[in-house]
N, C-alpha and C positions, 0 to 999 in steps of 0.2 A: 544702173537700171533698177527699177522696182522689182525686187525678187518675188513679190507676191503677184505680179502681173503674169497672166497666161497669154502667151503669143505662140501660135503654132510654128511660126517661122524660126523662133529661137529655141524651141523645145529640143532638148537633147544635145545642144551645142556644148562643147567643153568650156569650162570656166575661162581658159586662156583666150578662146575666141570671143566670148562675151566681153571680157575685159578689153580686148582690142576694139571691138565694136563700140564700146562705151567711150573710148578715147576719140573715136571718129564721129561720134554723134553730137547733135546739138539739141538740147531741150528747149522747145519753143512753145509759146502759148498764143492763142488768137482770140479775139473778141468774137462773139456769136455772129454768124452770117458773113464772116470774112471769107473771101474767095481765095483759096490756096493756089489754084492754077486754073487756066483756061485751056480748052481744047485747042490743039495746034501749037501751043507754046513748047519750047524745048523741055524735055523731061530729064532732069539731072539729079534728082533725089528721090527717096521714098520715105514714107512716114509710117510710124507705128503709133496708133491712137492709144494714148495713155489715160485720157480722161475726156469726157464729153462725147460728141458724135460728129461725124462728117457725112454729108450727103454727096454722092456721086451723081452728077446731073448731065442730062443731054439737053441741048438747046435746039429748038426748031420752031419755025413759024411764030417767033416772038414770045414763046413761053418756055419755062423750064420744066423738065420732067425728072423727078428723082428716080434713078435706076436702082440705087442701093444705098442703104444707110449703114455706116460702119461705126463700131463702138470700141470700147476698151479691149486692147489686145489684137485688134484687126490691123492688117497691113494695107496701106494705100499707096498706089503709085508704081505698079509693075511696069509701066511704059518706059522707065529709064533703062530697063534690061533689054529691050527689043527694038530693032530698027523699025521705024525711022527715029526712035528716041524722042517722040513728041507725045504730049498728053492726048489721049483719045476722047476724054470727057472733061467736064469742069468738076471741081471739088469745092465745097463750101462747108 
């Protein structure tokens, strides 16, 4: 992981834990406007934004509403932790 990146979720974790997390992580990149997940789909992962931005969106009445914009160091995808383990919003 990028040691210069600030992420509240990882702050203060021992190096041994960070090393383990690194072995279980996948570095992935996406083109702009790629939908990462849709509301209602199974939530099985979480993301730490390392570069760029992600919009958390709600869809209703045929239009998208951006609820939150996440950037470097932010965590996306808490739904994987809580029943019913499904995405509550869309992410792009």
